[in-house]
PAZAPA-4460 file (N, C-alpha, C; in steps of 0.05 Angstrom, whole numbers, plus 32768, in hexadecimal, padded with zeros to 4 digits):
% residues 263
    n_x    n_y    n_z   ca_x   ca_y   ca_z    c_x    c_y    c_z   seq   type   mol
   7AB9   8339   80C1   7ABC   834D   80CA   7ACA   8362   80BC     1      M     A
   7AC0   8375   80B8   7ACD   838F   80A9   7AE3   8396   80C2     2      K     A
   7AF6   8396   80B6   7B05   83A3   80D3   7B0F   83C0   80CC     3      F     A
   7B1C   83CE   80DB   7B27   83F5   80D7   7B3B   83ED   80C8     4      S     A
   7B47   83FC   80BC   7B5B   83FF   80A8   7B80   83F9   80BA     5      K     A
   7B7F   83FD   80CC   7B91   83FD   80DB   7B93   83D9   80F0     6      P     A
   7B7B   83D3   80E9   7B77   83AE   80F7   7B85   839F   80D6     7      T     A
   7B71   83B0   80C2   7B7E   839B   80AB   7B9C   83A4   80A2     8      E     A
   7BA5   83B8   80B3   7BC7   83C0   80A6   7BD9   83AC   80B9     9      A     A
   7BC5   83A7   80D9   7BD8   839D   80DD   7BDA   837A   80E2    10      A     A
   7BC3   8370   80D3   7BBC   8355   80C6   7BD7   8350   80B7    11      I     A
   7BD4   8363   809C   7BE4   8361   808B   7C05   8360   8092    12      E     A
   7C02   836C   80A0   7C28   8378   80A7   7C2B   8359   80BD    13      V     A
   7C20   834C   80CC   7C20   8340   80DD   7C28   831F   80C8    14      A     A
   7C14   8322   80B9   7C17   8301   80A2   7C32   82FC   8093    15      K     A
   7C32   831F   808D   7C57   8321   8081   7C6F   831D   8092    16      K     A
   7C66   8322   80AE   7C7C   8318   80BD   7C7E   82FA   80C6    17      A     A
   7C63   82F8   80C6   7C5C   82D1   80C6   7C70   82C8   80B6    18      G     A
   7C6A   82CD   809D   7C7A   82C0   8086   7C96   82C5   8085    19      R     A
   7CA5   82DB   8093   7CBB   82DD   8090   7CCF   82CA   80A7    20      L     A
   7CBD   82CA   80BA   7CC0   82B1   80D5   7CC2   829A   80C9    21      L     A
   7CA7   828C   80BC   7CA7   8275   80B3   7CC0   826C   80A7    22      K     A
   7CCA   827B   8090   7CE0   8275   807F   7CF6   8276   8088    23      S     A
   7CFE   8285   809E   7D10   8282   80B1   7D14   8266   80C3    24      G     A
   7CFA   8261   80D2   7CF9   824F   80E4   7D12   8236   80E3    25      F     A
   7D0E   822C   80CA   7D22   8214   80CC   7D44   821B   80C1    26      T     A
   7D44   822C   80BF   7D60   823A   80B4   7D78   823E   80D0    27      T     A
   7D8C   8244   80C4   7DA1   8247   80D5   7DA1   8264   80D6    28      N     A
   7DA5   826E   80EC   7D9E   828C   80F5   7DAD   8297   8113    29      Y     A
   7DB2   82B0   811A   7DBD   82B1   8125   7DB0   82B5   813B    30      K     A
   7DB9   82AA   815E   7DA3   82AD   8176   7DBD   82B7   818C    31      I     A
   7DB4   82CC   8197   7DC2   82D6   81AF   7DB0   82D6   81BF    32      S     A
   7DB4   82E1   81D8   7DAE   82E3   81F9   7DA9   82F9   8203    33      N     A
   7D91   8308   820B   7D8F   831C   8217   7D97   831B   8231    34      K     A
   7D90   8328   8240   7D90   8328   8265   7D7B   831C   826E    35      Q     A
   7D85   82FE   8280   7D76   82F0   828D   7D81   82D7   8282    36      G     A
   7D75   82B6   8287   7D7A   829F   8285   7D6A   8294   826E    37      I     A
   7D7A   828F   8258   7D6C   828A   8247   7D56   8299   8236    38      Q     A
   7D62   82B9   823A   7D4D   82C3   822B   7D5B   82D6   820E    39      N     A
   7D4A   82BF   81FD   7D57   82C0   81DE   7D4D   82D7   81D3    40      L     A
   7D5D   82D8   81C0   7D5A   82EB   81A1   7D64   82E8   8191    41      V     A
   7D59   82E3   8173   7D66   82DD   8161   7D5D   82ED   8144    42      T     A
   7D72   82E7   8132   7D73   82FF   811B   7D58   8303   810C    43      E     A
   7D40   82ED   8113   7D29   82EE   8108   7D1A   8303   811F    44      Y     A
   7D22   8305   8135   7D11   8310   8148   7D0F   8336   8139    45      D     A
   7D2C   8334   812D   7D31   834E   812B   7D29   835D   810D    46      F     A
   7D29   8346   80FD   7D1C   8345   80E0   7D04   834E   80DF    47      K     A
   7CF4   8343   80F3   7CD3   833C   80F1   7CCB   8355   8100    48      S     A
   7CD9   8369   8114   7CD7   8381   8123   7CD7   8391   810B    49      E     A
   7CED   838D   80FA   7CFD   83A4   80E8   7CE5   83A0   80CD    50      K     A
   7CDF   8389   80C9   7CCA   8388   80B0   7CA7   8398   80BC    51      L     A
   7CA4   8394   80D1   7C8A   83A1   80E0   7C8C   83BA   80E3    52      I     A
   7C9D   83C4   80F4   7C9F   83E6   80ED   7C9D   83F4   80D3    53      I     A
   7CAC   83EE   80C7   7CB0   83F7   80A2   7C98   83F2   8095    54      K     A
   7C89   83DD   809C   7C74   83DC   8094   7C5B   83EA   8099    55      E     A
   7C59   83EA   80B9   7C42   83FF   80BF   7C49   8419   80C1    56      L     A
   7C6E   841C   80C0   7C6A   843C   80BF   7C66   844C   809C    57      K     A
   7C66   8435   808A   7C5F   843B   8064   7C3C   8448   8073    58      K     A
   7C33   843F   8081   7C18   8437   8080   7C0A   8450   8093    59      R     A
   7C19   8450   80A9   7C11   8466   80BE   7C32   8472   80C7    60      Y     A
   7C2F   8487   80B5   7C4E   8492   80B9   7C50   849E   80D3    61      P     A
   7C3E   84AD   80E2   7C3C   84BC   80F9   7C38   84A8   810F    62      K     A
   7C39   8493   8113   7C2C   8482   8124   7C4F   847B   8137    63      S     A
   7C4B   8475   8152   7C6A   846C   8158   7C61   8453   815E    64      S     A
   7C77   843D   816D   7C79   8423   816F   7C86   8429   8187    65      F     A
   7C7F   8405   8197   7C8A   83F7   81AF   7C9C   83E1   81A9    66      L     A
   7CA4   83DF   81AA   7CAA   83C1   819B   7CC1   83B5   81B0    67      A     A
   7CC1   8394   81B3   7CD2   8387   81C2   7CF1   838E   81C0    68      E     A
   7CFE   838D   81A8   7D11   838E   81A5   7D23   83A9   81A0    69      E     A
   7D15   83B9   8194   7D11   83D4   818B   7D0D   83E8   81A4    70      E     A
   7D03   83DC   81AE   7CF7   83FA   81C6   7CE1   840F   81BA    71      G     A
   7CE5   8426   81C3   7CD4   843B   81BC   7CDE   8444   81A4    72      Q     A
   7CD3   8447   818A   7CD3   844E   8177   7CC0   8469   816A    73      V     A
   7CC3   847C   8162   7CB7   8496   8167   7CA6   84A3   817E    74      G     A
   7C9B   84B7   8179   7C97   84C6   8194   7C75   84C4   8197    75      V     A
   7C6E   84B8   81AF   7C53   84B6   81AE   7C3F   84D3   81A9    76      D     A
   7C2D   84D3   81A2   7C1B   84E5   8196   7C06   84D3   8197    77      S     A
   7BE7   84E6   818C   7BD3   84D6   8189   7BD0   84C7   817D    78      K     A
   7BD9   84C6   8166   7BE0   84AE   8150   7BDF   8495   8159    79      E     A
   7BE0   8484   8147   7BE5   8469   814F   7BF9   845F   815B    80      I     A
   7BFE   8450   817A   7C18   8446   8183   7C13   841D   817D    81      K     A
   7C27   841A   8170   7C2B   83F8   8169   7C33   83F1   817C    82      W     A
   7C2B   83D2   8185   7C3B   83CA   819D   7C46   83B7   818F    83      I     A
   7C56   83AD   818D   7C67   8390   817F   7C71   837A   818C    84      I     A
   7C6D   8361   818E   7C83   834B   8195   7C84   833E   8174    85      D     A
   7C9E   834A   816B   7CA0   833B   8152   7CA3   831C   814C    86      P     A
   7CA7   8313   8167   7CAA   82F7   816A   7CA6   82EB   8181    87      L     A
   7C90   82EA   8186   7C87   82E0   81A0   7C8A   82B6   81AA    88      D     A
   7C9A   82B0   81B3   7CA4   829C   81C0   7CC0   8295   81A9    89      G     A
   7CD5   82A3   81B1   7CEB   82A7   81A4   7CFC   828D   81A9    90      T     A
   7CFD   8285   81C9   7D0A   826D   81CB   7CFB   8256   81BF    91      V     A
   7CE6   8252   81BF   7CD6   8238   81AB   7CE4   823D   8192    92      N     A
   7CE2   8255   817C   7CF0   825D   8160   7D0F   824E   8166    93      F     A
   7D1E   8263   8178   7D38   8252   817D   7D3B   8233   817E    94      A     A
   7D2D   8227   8189   7D32   8209   818E   7D1D   81F9   8175    95      H     A
   7D11   8207   8168   7D09   81F8   8152   7CEA   81E8   8155    96      R     A
   7CDB   81F9   816F   7CC2   81F3   817D   7CAD   8200   8169    97      I     A
   7C9E   81FB   8157   7C89   8210   814C   7C6F   8219   8156    98      P     A
   7C7B   8225   8165   7C64   8236   8178   7C6E   8255   817F    99      F     A
   7C62   8267   8175   7C74   8282   817A   7C54   828A   8163   100      F     A
   7C5D   82AB   815C   7C48   82B9   8154   7C53   82D0   8152   101      C     A
   7C49   82E3   814A   7C4D   8303   813D   7C31   830A   8154   102      V     A
   7C39   8321   8164   7C26   832F   8175   7C24   834D   816C   103      S     A
   7C0F   8358   8168   7C14   8378   815E   7BF8   8387   8169   104      I     A
   7BFB   8397   8179   7BDE   83A5   8182   7BE7   83C3   817F   105      G     A
   7BCE   83D1   8180   7BD3   83E9   817D   7BC9   83FE   819C   106      A     A
   7BD0   8416   819E   7BCA   841F   81B7   7BC4   8435   81A6   107      E     A
   7BA9   8449   81B0   7BA8   846A   81A8   7B97   8472   81C3   108      Q     A
   7B9B   848A   81C7   7B99   8495   81E1   7B8D   8482   81F6   109      N     A
   7BA4   8478   81F9   7BAE   8465   8213   7B9A   8448   8210   110      G     A
   7B87   8440   81FD   7B7B   842A   81FA   7B8C   8418   81E1   111      E     A
   7B87   83FD   81E0   7B8A   83F0   81D9   7B75   83EC   81C6   112      I     A
   7B76   83F0   81AB   7B60   83F2   8194   7B5F   83DB   8181   113      I     A
   7B74   83C6   8188   7B79   83AC   8177   7B8C   83A8   817C   114      L     A
   7B88   8389   816E   7BA0   836D   8172   7BA0   8363   815F   115      G     A
   7BBB   8354   8154   7BB8   833E   8141   7BD5   832C   814E   116      V     A
   7BC8   8310   814C   7BE1   82FF   8158   7BD8   82EE   813F   117      I     A
   7BF4   82E6   8136   7BF9   82D3   811F   7C07   82BB   8123   118      Y     A
   7BFE   82A1   8126   7C11   828A   8121   7C1D   8283   8108   119      N     A
   7C31   828B   80FD   7C38   827E   80E3   7C38   8259   80DA   120      P     A
   7C3F   8258   80EF   7C3B   8235   80EC   7C28   822A   80E7   121      I     A
   7C16   822A   80FE   7BFA   8225   80F6   7BE7   8236   80E9   122      A     A
   7BF0   824B   80DA   7BE2   825A   80CC   7BC6   8267   80D5   123      D     A
   7BC8   826F   80F4   7BAC   827A   80FB   7BAE   8295   8108   124      E     A
   7BA5   82A1   80FE   7BA2   82BF   8103   7B87   82C5   8114   125      L     A
   7B8B   82D7   8130   7B7E   82DE   8145   7B7A   82FF   8141   126      F     A
   7B68   8307   813B   7B61   8320   8138   7B4D   832C   814A   127      V     A
   7B58   8343   8156   7B3F   8352   8168   7B3A   836F   8164   128      A     A
   7B28   837D   8166   7B23   8399   8165   7B14   83A7   8176   129      E     A
   7B13   83BE   818A   7B09   83C5   819E   7AEA   83CD   8192   130      K     A
   7AD7   83BD   819F   7AB9   83B9   8199   7AB1   83AD   8183   131      N     A
   7AC8   839C   817B   7ABE   8388   8167   7ABE   8372   8161   132      K     A
   7AC7   8362   8180   7ACB   8348   817D   7AE9   8344   817A   133      G     A
   7AF1   8324   817B   7B06   8314   8177   7B02   8304   815F   134      A     A
   7B14   82FA   8158   7B10   82EA   813E   7B27   82D9   8135   135      Y     A
   7B29   82BA   8137   7B36   82A8   812E   7B31   82A4   8111   136      L     A
   7B3E   82A8   8100   7B42   82AA   80E2   7B23   82BB   80E0   137      G     A
   7B0D   82B4   80D3   7AF5   82C7   80CC   7ADF   82BD   80DC   138      K     A
   7AE0   82AD   80F7   7AD5   829F   8105   7AD2   82B0   8122   139      K     A
   7AC1   82C0   8126   7ABD   82D1   813F   7AC2   82B2   8160   140      K     A
   7AD5   82C2   816E   7ADA   82B2   8188   7AD0   82B9   819C   141      I     A
   7ACF   82A9   81B2   7ACF   82AF   81D1   7AD6   829F   81E0   142      Q     A
   7AD8   82A9   81F8   7AE8   8299   820B   7AD8   8283   8216   143      V     A
   7AE4   8271   8222   7AD2   824F   822C   7ABE   8258   8238   144      S     A
   7AA6   8248   8241   7A96   8245   8256   7AA0   8235   826B   145      N     A
   7AAD   822C   8275   7ABD   821C   8286   7AB4   822D   82AC   146      T     A
   7AA7   821E   82B9   7A9D   8233   82D2   7AA7   821E   82E8   147      K     A
   7ABA   8207   82E8   7ABE   81F8   8304   7AD7   81F3   82FA   148      E     A
   7AF4   81FC   8311   7B0D   8202   830C   7B11   81E2   8309   149      M     A
   7B06   81D4   8315   7B0D   81B2   830D   7B12   81A8   82F3   150      E     A
   7B01   81BA   82E0   7AFE   81B6   82C7   7B13   81C6   82B1   151      K     A
   7B22   81DA   82C4   7B27   81F1   82BA   7B4C   81E2   82A2   152      A     A
   7B4C   81F1   828E   7B67   81ED   8284   7B79   81FF   8281   153      F     A
   7B93   8203   828E   7B98   821E   828D   7BB3   821E   8286   154      L     A
   7BBD   8230   8283   7BDD   8238   827B   7BE7   8250   8287   155      A     A
   7C04   824B   8284   7C13   8261   8291   7C31   8265   8285   156      T     A
   7C3C   827E   828A   7C57   827B   8281   7C6A   8285   829A   157      G     A
   7C84   828A   829A   7C97   8294   82A1   7CAD   82A4   829B   158      F     A
   7CB3   82B7   82B3   7CC7   82C3   82AA   7CDF   82BE   82A8   159      P     A
   7CF5   82D2   829B   7D12   82C6   8293   7D1F   82C8   82A5   160      Y     A
   7D19   82D2   82C6   7D21   82D4   82DC   7D12   82BC   82EE   161      N     A
   7D0D   82A9   82E2   7CF9   8297   82F2   7D10   8288   8316   162      L     A
   7D26   8289   830E   7D34   8285   8325   7D30   8296   833B   163      K     A
   7D23   82AB   833D   7D22   82BE   834A   7D0A   82C2   835B   164      D     A
   7CF9   82A7   834A   7CDD   82A6   8357   7CCD   82C1   8353   165      N     A
   7CC8   82D6   8341   7CB8   82EB   8345   7CA1   82E4   834A   166      P     A
   7C99   82F8   8361   7C7A   82F7   835F   7C75   82DC   8369   167      E     A
   7C89   82D2   8379   7C7F   82AF   8379   7C6D   829E   836E   168      N     A
   7C7B   829E   8350   7C6A   8296   833D   7C67   8271   833C   169      C     A
   7C7F   8270   8341   7C85   8249   8345   7C72   8246   834F   170      I     A
   7C72   8250   836B   7C68   8242   8382   7C3F   8247   8382   171      D     A
   7C41   825D   836E   7C22   8265   8366   7C20   8252   834C   172      R     A
   7C2E   8249   833E   7C28   8233   832D   7C1F   8213   8333   173      S     A
   7C2D   820A   8344   7C34   81F6   8358   7C15   81F7   835D   174      L     A
   7C07   8208   8368   7BF4   8207   837A   7BDE   81F8   836C   175      A     A
   7BD9   8208   8346   7BC9   81FB   833E   7BD4   81D8   832B   176      F     A
   7BED   81D7   832E   7BF1   81C1   8326   7BE8   81A6   833C   177      L     A
   7BF1   81B3   835D   7BE3   819A   836F   7BCA   819B   8371   178      K     A
   7BB6   81AE   835A   7B9B   81A9   8359   7B9B   8189   834D   179      M     A
   7BAE   8185   833A   7B9B   816F   8325   7B9E   8185   830F   180      G     A
   7B9D   819D   8308   7B8C   81AB   82EB   7BAE   819E   82D6   181      L     A
   7BA0   81A2   82BA   7BB7   81A5   82AA   7BBA   81BC   82A1   182      P     A
   7BD7   81C2   829F   7BE7   81D8   82A5   7BF8   81DC   828F   183      L     A
   7BFB   81EE   8273   7C07   81EC   8261   7C1A   820D   8261   184      R     A
   7C31   8204   825C   7C4D   8216   825C   7C52   8216   8242   185      R     A
   7C48   8225   8229   7C55   8225   8212   7C68   8239   8203   186      L     A
   7C64   824E   8218   7C84   8258   8214   7C73   827A   81F8   187      G     A
   7C60   827F   81F2   7C5B   8299   81E9   7C37   82A3   81F4   188      S     A
   7C43   82B8   820A   7C33   82C1   820F   7C1A   82CA   8202   189      A     A
   7C1E   82DC   81E9   7C0C   82E2   81D6   7BF7   82CF   81D0   190      A     A
   7C01   82BC   81CD   7BF1   829C   81BE   7BE3   8295   81D6   191      L     A
   7BEF   8291   81F4   7BDC   828E   820B   7BC9   829C   8209   192      D     A
   7BC5   82B9   820B   7BAE   82C0   8207   7B99   82C1   81EF   193      M     A
   7BA9   82C2   81DC   7B96   82B8   81C6   7B8E   829F   81C2   194      A     A
   7B90   8284   81D8   7B86   8273   81DB   7B70   8272   81F8   195      Y     A
   7B7A   8283   8207   7B5F   828E   8213   7B4A   8299   8209   196      V     A
   7B4B   82A1   81EF   7B38   82BC   81E6   7B20   82A4   81D3   197      A     A
   7B32   828E   81CF   7B26   827A   81BA   7B1A   8267   81C8   198      C     A
   7B1D   825F   81E6   7B15   8256   81F9   7B23   8238   81FA   199      G     A
   7B39   822E   81E8   7B4D   8227   81EF   7B58   8220   8208   200      R     A
   7B60   822D   8216   7B6B   8235   8231   7B51   8241   8241   201      Y     A
   7B51   8237   8256   7B36   8251   826A   7B42   825E   8275   202      D     A
   7B5C   825C   827F   7B68   827A   828E   7B8D   8275   828D   203      G     A
   7B98   8291   828C   7BB4   8292   828C   7BBB   82A1   829A   204      F     A
   7BD2   829A   82A8   7BE1   82B1   82B8   7C03   82AC   82B3   205      W     A
   7C10   82CC   82BC   7C28   82D2   82B7   7C33   82E8   82BF   206      E     A
   7C4D   82E8   82CA   7C54   8302   82D0   7C6F   830D   82C3   207      T     A
   7C71   832C   82C3   7C88   832C   82B8   7C89   8336   829A   208      S     A
   7C6F   833B   8296   7C71   8333   8273   7C70   8350   8265   209      L     A
   7C77   835A   8254   7C7E   8374   824B   7C67   8379   823A   210      G     A
   7C65   8393   8238   7C4E   8395   8220   7C45   8390   820E   211      P     A
   7C5B   838A   81FE   7C5E   837A   81E6   7C54   835C   81E4   212      W     A
   7C5B   834D   81F7   7C50   833B   81FC   7C2A   833B   8200   213      D     A
   7C23   8343   8213   7C05   8349   820B   7BEE   835A   8206   214      C     A
   7BFB   8367   81F2   7BE9   8385   81E8   7BD4   8375   81DA   215      A     A
   7BD9   8367   81C6   7BCA   835D   81B3   7BBA   8347   81C3   216      A     A
   7BC3   833A   81D0   7BB4   8326   81E9   7B9F   8334   81F1   217      G     A
   7BA6   8340   8202   7B9B   8354   820E   7B80   835A   8208   218      K     A
   7B74   836C   81F2   7B5F   8371   81E5   7B5C   8355   81D6   219      I     A
   7B66   8340   81D0   7B58   832C   81C8   7B43   831B   81D3   220      M     A
   7B56   8319   81F5   7B42   830B   8209   7B29   831F   820A   221      V     A
   7B2D   8339   8210   7B17   8349   821D   7B03   834A   8207   222      E     A
   7B0C   8348   81E5   7AF1   8352   81D9   7AE5   8328   81D2   223      E     A
   7AEF   831D   81E1   7AEC   82F8   81DB   7AD2   82FE   81F8   224      A     A
   7ACB   830E   820D   7ABF   8313   821D   7ACB   8300   8231   225      N     A
   7AE7   8301   8239   7AF8   82F6   8249   7AFF   8311   825B   226      G     A
   7B10   8308   8274   7B1F   8316   8284   7B30   831A   828C   227      K     A
   7B44   8331   828A   7B5A   8338   829A   7B60   8343   82AC   228      I     A
   7B72   833B   82BB   7B7C   8352   82DB   7B96   834F   82E2   229      T     A
   7BA2   8359   82F5   7BB7   8356   82FC   7BB4   833F   8317   230      N     A
   7BC2   8335   8322   7BC6   8317   832E   7BB5   831D   834C   231      W     A
   7BAF   8336   8351   7BA0   8348   836B   7B7F   8349   8364   232      E     A
   7B80   834E   8349   7B66   834D   833F   7B60   8367   8332   233      G     A
   7B75   837D   8332   7B6D   8397   832C   7B75   839C   830A   234      G     A
   7B73   83B0   8304   7B81   83B7   82E3   7B97   83AB   82DB   235      P     A
   7B98   839D   82CA   7BA8   8394   82BA   7BC0   83AF   82AC   236      F     A
   7BD7   83BA   82B0   7BDE   83D1   82A2   7BF8   83C5   8292   237      K     A
   7BF8   83C8   8271   7C0C   83BB   8262   7C20   83CC   8266   238      L     A
   7C27   83E3   827D   7C41   83E6   8273   7C54   83E2   8293   239      S     A
   7C41   83D2   82A2   7C45   83C8   82BE   7C5C   83AC   82BE   240      S     A
   7C5D   839B   82AD   7C76   8382   82AF   7C6D   8379   82C8   241      Y     A
   7C4E   8379   82D1   7C4C   836E   82EA   7C34   8356   82E2   242      N     A
   7C22   834C   82F1   7C15   833B   82EB   7C07   833C   82D8   243      T     A
   7BFC   831B   82D4   7BE2   831B   82C3   7BD2   8308   82C7   244      L     A
   7BB9   8306   82C9   7BA9   82F1   82C6   7B8F   82F7   82AE   245      V     A
   7B8F   82E4   829C   7B80   82E6   8282   7B67   82C9   8284   246      A     A
   7B4E   82D2   8287   7B3E   82B5   8284   7B21   82B9   827C   247      S     A
   7B15   82A7   827E   7AF7   82A8   8273   7AE4   82B4   8283   248      N     A
   7AF2   82BD   829B   7ADA   82CD   82A9   7AD3   82C3   82B9   249      G     A
   7ACA   82AE   82BB   7AB8   829B   82CE   7ACB   828C   82DD   250      K     A
   7AE9   8287   82D6   7AFC   8282   82F0   7B0C   8292   82F9   251      L     A
   7AFD   82A9   82F1   7B1E   82BD   82F8   7B20   82BF   831A   252      H     A
   7B08   82C4   8323   7B07   82CA   8343   7B16   82B1   8354   253      N     A
   7B10   8297   8347   7B23   827C   8354   7B3B   827F   834D   254      E     A
   7B41   8289   8335   7B5E   8289   832A   7B6D   829F   8344   255      M     A
   7B62   82B5   833E   7B67   82C7   8353   7B6B   82C7   836A   256      L     A
   7B57   82BA   8378   7B5D   82A6   8397   7B77   8296   8393   257      K     A
   7B75   8280   8387   7B95   8275   8385   7BA8   827A   838D   258      I     A
   7BB3   8293   8378   7BC5   82A5   8366   7BCE   82B4   8383   259      L     A
   7BBB   82BF   8398   7BBA   82D0   83AF   7BC5   82C3   83C7   260      K     A
   7BB3   82A6   83CA   7BB5   8299   83E0   7BD6   828C   83E1   261      K     A
   7BE3   8286   83CB   7C01   8281   83C5   7C1C   829F   83C7   262      H     A
   7C11   82AA   83CB   7C23   82C3   83C5   7C3B   82C5   83CF   263      A     A
***
């Protein structure tokens, strides 16, 4: 697939940031805590973010950025807005668990136009571009064909204020567990969504995600013919910090029904 120049730039920069994370993964580094229980941030979150912004600014000096650690950088305009999670899965990284990624999405005129998710440990590169499909490496990917909930393989995640049980997320997850379904909680929303896109998972849900957590994942799932909504079945908005359901589409209504039942 011949991608656009912005997508190629995002791929190059994501790989460079991934190499940085991989090089620091087993070293000694500073870890601190942001607001919330176990809401960790490492010096490599900052190093990766600084690298990504610097490299993309070189290529697109008029673009703006929305990054997890730095926040808004530059003024929104008609130019590209890069939405960055420099290290999605920080708690995993901090505990030497090799499941984390770099996530870069790009928005233009209010629409996500591309997404790149790179897992440097597995060396897996997920790429999606508007109207061009989604890819794992050079292979085009599609969501799964699972049609029956009893056969579903699902994933979820929990927010840092889990003790407050926002959106009744504990009870809703228990509802799926009580059905006897295999449920994974691996700690990286971007990779969870990439796994839905390539058919490894049939569905994923979470609440309180930031735009950097899911900008790349959203277009990844949609370009792989999946479906994304909020828990009510309405449009999912990146800026909402609200609820998200990503699925193969075939199980979407059933997932929504279960989530609504235990609201």
